[in-house]
N, C-alpha and C positions, 0 to 999 in steps of 0.2 A: 520599126517592125514588133514592140511591145505594144506599141497605140494600137497598130491592127488590130494584135491579138483582142487587146481587151474591149476596142467596140465590136467585134466579133462575136466576143463571148456575150457582151449583153442585150446583143440584138437575140440572140442566141434564148436567154433567158425572158426578154419582153414578149421573142413567141411565144414560148410554152406557157405567159402567163395569163393572154390572153384567156388559159381553158383551165388557171391555176399551176402552182408549180412549184421544182423543188427543189430550195434555196440551196445547192450542192456543197457551198463553202461551211454552212452549219447545219443542215440537215432539218431545215424547216420549210413545214409546209406552209404556202400566203396563196391566198386567192385574188390577191394584190402583185400589182407588179414591182421585179427588185431586180436593182442592179441595170439602169434602163437610161438615167436623165441625166442628160448635163448640169455643170453647179452655177450654170449661167441662167438657166429654167431656174434650180432652189432659191439664187440668190432673188433672182426678177421675183418669184412669189414670195421671198422673207420681208422681203421691202414693201410689196402688196400688203401683205394679211397681217405686216404689223403695223399699219397704217389704217387700219379699218376702222368703225364709228367707235371704238369704246377707247381712241386717242382724245375725243369730243367732252370724257368724262373728267381728266385731267388733271386740268386747268384746276378743278373743284378739288376733287381727292389728294391729290400731290399736294398745290402750291399753299392750298388756302389754309390748311392743319401746319402746314412747317416754312410758311414763307419763303423770303428770297431767300436768304442766306444757307440756312440749313436745306433748305428746297433744294435750289441749285448743287449743290456741294452731295447731298443723299445719292437725286436725279445722275450727275456723273461718275459717280463712285460705283452705287447698285451695277449701272451701264454696264461701266468697264470691267467686276465684278463677274457679273454671266456671262461674257465675252469670255472672262478666262473661263470660268466653268464649264460651259458649253464646248470649247476651244477642246478641254483638255477630256471633257466626256468624248471626245469625234474621235479623238487615239485609239479609245478601245472595241470598237466596232468587231475588231478582228482580236478575236484571243484564243492560243495555241490553232490557230489555223482556223478559225471558225467566226461565220460572219453572223452577229447579230441585228435583226433586225428589228429586235422588238425589247424596248426599258427591260423588262420584267425578266426575261428570257436571261440578257448580259447581267439581272443582281440574283437572280435563281443561279445559274453556274456559281456565281461565286462564293454564296452566302447562304444557297440554300433553298428547299422547299418556303419556306417561311417566309423567307425576304423575297420570294417571286410569287407570292401572295398577296404581303404587301403591297409592294412596287405595282402591280397590277391595281390593286384597288386606291392607292390613293391616286395614281394617272389618270385611271378613270370618274375620279370622284372629280379630279380637276377640269377637265375635258367636258362632263359630261354639265358638270356645273356653270363652265365657257358658254357651252351651247346657250342653255334658258337665258344666257346673259346676252347671248346674239339675238337670241327673236325675242326679249324684251325691248334690246338697240331698235332692231326694224322696227315695231310695232309705234316705238317711239316717234322715230322719223317719220311714219305715214300719218300717226295722229296729227304730227305740228304741221303735214300738209291738209290735212283735214280743220285745224283750225285759223287757218290762213285765208278761208273759202268761209266758214259757218263760225260763229258764236257758241254754238252748242254742238260741240264734236261728237261721234263716236266713242261709247266705252273704250277705255284702252284693251280690255280682254278680246274686242272683236279684232284688232288689229292684231295684238296677239296670235289668235285664230289663223288668220291670213298670213301672220310672216310666219309660222310653222308649217305650214301646207304649200308655201310656194320655197321652203326649204327643203320638204320632203319630196315635193318634187324634184328639184335642182340632182339630191341625191340621190334618185335612182335613173338620174340620165349622167350623172358626173359620177359612175362608182368608186375611184377608187383616187386617192392625191393624185399619183400620175396625171393622170386624164383630165388635170384645171390646165393644165401648158394649153387643151386650146380656147380658153378664158381668159388667158393672162394679158394677151394685149386689152382686150377691151376692159376688163379689168382696171388695167394702167390707167388707160386715157379716164375712167369713171374717176378715178382713187383724186388723181392729182387733181383734177378738175376742182373738185372740190375742195381739197385743199387748200391749192392756191387762191381760188374763190376766199373762201374764209382765212385766209391770213388777211389779202385785203383790203376784207372788210373789219377784220381784229384791229387793223391799222390804225384803218379810219375813227372806229368805231372809241379806239383808246385818245386819240389825238384829241378828239372833239370830249369826250367823258373829264369834267375837273371835276367831280367830285369823287372820285374811288379812293379809296383805303388799304393798306393792305394790313392792316391791325390784325393778329391771329386771336380765334372770337371763343367762350366758354370759360368755363371757371378754369382751375390749374389740373385739375383730374381728368375733364374733358379734354383740354389741350395734352395730356400726355396719351392718353388713348388715338387721338385720332392721331396723332404725328404717329402713330406704332403703327396706327392704320395705313397712313400712309405709304411707311416702307413696302407692303403688299402690295398697292396699285404700281409702285413703282417698276417692283419685279413683276407685277403681269403686263406692263410694258416692256418689257424687254425677252420676257422669254416664255417659254411653251408648256417643258417638261418634259419634250417628245423628240429628241435627238437620233435617238436608234432611229427610229420610225421615220422621223424625215431624213435620215440619212440611208437608208434603209431602200429606197427610189433611184441611186445615186450610181452612177459608174460607173467602174475605177481609174485613177483611186481612189476611193471615196472618202479617204480622211482630208487629206489634201483637199478634193472637192467642196465639204463639207466644209473647212476652214472657210474657201472661197467666201463661199455664201455668207456665211459669215461674217466677216470684213463687209462683204455687199448690205447686209440688214445694220448696223453699227456705224456706219457709215451715213449712205446716203437716208437709206433707211430712220437712223435716229434723226438724222437732220431734219424729217418733217415733221417725224411724232413726236418730238423734243423743242421743235419749231411750235406749235399751235399751240401745246400745254405752256410756254414760259409765255410766250404774246397774250392767250387770254387770259392771263391772269393779269401779267399786264394792262392792257385793255380795261377789266372790268374789277381788279383787285379783291377785298375778301368774299364780295358779294355775284362772283364768278357764279356759274348756274353749272349743276351737274351733266348739263347736257348744255353746251355751247347756242346749236342754231335755233332756242326758243328763244334766245337773248340776242343776238343781231340785229341790225339796223335793218334799213335799204327797202326796196323794193317788194312785192310779193312774191315775184318771181325768182327771187335770190334763194329766201325759203322755201320753195319747191322743188330748185334746182336742187340744192343742198341737201338738203335730205333724201329727196330721190333719190340721190348719188350715194349716199351714204344704205339705204336702203338694200341697191343694187351690190357693193360692195360688199354688203355683208352676206350676200349668196354666196360667193367666193372665202373669204376669211371665215365664215363658218365649217364651212367643209373643207379646207383644209384641216381646224385643229378638233375635228369629232371624227376623222379618218380613220385612225386606229384601233380606233371602236368599232367601224366599220369591218376595218379586215379582221380581225377577231370572231365577228359572227358569221363574216362571209366564208372565214377559213372551215369554219362549225359544221357550217349551214349548209350554205349551195353544193352545189354537184362540179367538182373539180376537173371531174374531167370533159365536163361540156364549158364552151365557150360563157363567159361574164354574161354576154346578152341573147344566150338561148331564154326559150321561152319556162323553163324549169326555172334558168336563175331569174327570170324575170319576175316572177310569179314570189320565190326565195328574200330574194332582195326587198320586193316592195311589202313586205310581212316584216320583216327585219326591221325596217328603215321605219314604218308606220308603228312600230308599238317604240323604236326611241322617241319618237314623237309625238306618240298619243301621251306620253309621259311628260316630254321635256314643257307640254304647251300647257298641261295642269299645274304642272310647279311654276310656270314664268304665269298666272295667271291668276296663282293662288296671292302669289310674293311678288309685285312688282315691283321689288325697291332694287334700279339698276346699278347702283353704286353698291349697294352691300351685297352683290355679287363677284363682284370684284377682289373688294376686300376678303373675302370667304376664299377667293381663286389664288390669292398670292398669299396666305397664311398656310392654311395648316397644309398643303399637299405642294403650292407649286415651292416653295423655300426649299425643302429637301431634297423633291427633285433638279432643283437646278445648284443647290449649294454642297450641299449634304453628298448627296451620292455618287455627285462626283468623285469625290476625294475618297472617301470608302472603296471604289472599285479601284482605285489608283492606289492604296495603303494595301488592296488584297491580290488586283496581275502584280503589282511589283514591289511585293514581298523581298524579295532576296534580291532585290538590283536595287531598288531606290536608299537616299544612306538615309541616316540621322535625321538631320537636319528636315532633307522633305516628308520623312515621317511625321516631322514632328509640326508640320505647316500645314501637312491635308487634319492631323489629327486636331490643328484648333480650329481650323475650318469645320469640321463637324459637328464641335461640343462649343462652338460661338454662331451656327448658325437653326442647329437644335435649340439655344435659347431661344434664336431672334421665333424661333417656331412659337414656341412655348409663346411669347409673349403678345405677334400679331395673334394668333389665332385668341388668347382671351379677346381682346380690344375687337377681334369680326367680331367673335360672338356676343359681344359688348352690345355694338350696333346694331345687329340683326334683330335680337330680344328690343331694343328699343323702339325698333322700327313695329314691333312685332307690337307693340304696348302703343305706339301712338296712329295706326292705323288698322285696318280691317282686311281679313282675308279678300281678297279678289277684289280691294282698292283698285277704284276709279283715277289711279294715284297719276 
């Protein structure tokens, strides 16, 4: 009987969301869907989007700086810790009878106005930089296709423009995170087609490659900074810093459903994105490319297929990770009493998405360094969102009920990962500055 009531409530919420709705449990108005989706849909989505084209860089960004021993150890340690932190955070989707559909609302409720704006700033920085990275990734895949057929490929910036326009069109056709469900089956086929083909090619190349070595290159200082930067890439592989926003789409019981979805990501999803990372490094050693498809052997059609799949898969993945930005702007600027696809809301959404992608396309074209974006995402903002803030939430929300040992544990997490944030940010900035010195603006990288 209870389950029937939950489903009925979810359907009522979804019906209202077509014109903007009031989240009755938190009082938060949203133009996007709240409390409708199943955990299977969320789990399916997490498996797909975390196997996006970013995984094609992780062999280079994670294992080249760390090597086998420390690389594998750090990969699985941080994956486990990411699961734990997000599992913990999902428990606080409801506090004092209120539902928190945005990360900044949760932090602001517990720590005040300044923390609200700080959370907003670093989360949106993460999501916008991630979107710039996706534009670069998609552009890189198109250029690789061009290079299969031409010795004089078009400049990368042209493909950045094409990719940004494709993302912009998709963002208008599929306005919310929940609406992505209609694309999940196709995206699943595309994702695992390219991943499985890539794994087969990597095994073949690795078997025939007798000259590879796994020596960590660079001076002692470079090795230290690169290893610290690799930690950022591992965190990017496992987390997005938007658990409350994802959880907001789930029907009741939202805490249990979010945790089930996370288990899907950290079993099925992790098997593939870590599989590509490890086998890619095994196949090519320390010379593995920052973009694996440019290094694989085989027939031309294989490279074309893999790169085309990366481009198409990026449409879905980038949309999920930028959706909280859309939600904020849509809630602020759209006519909530009208349908999402009313004439007025289509015009307003077109303008909002246009401003976002105009800015992101320009930045991507000016700074076309894919690996740098991944490290920046993981350092300054994603580490606090993933590891520091969940423990802060626990300490505040459970101040009276928790033991001294639990409080000490969470204070340790806060202090340790604050230091990690500082170290990885310094490493990421150092790499960005170095590349700016090595390359000119708008370089055809």
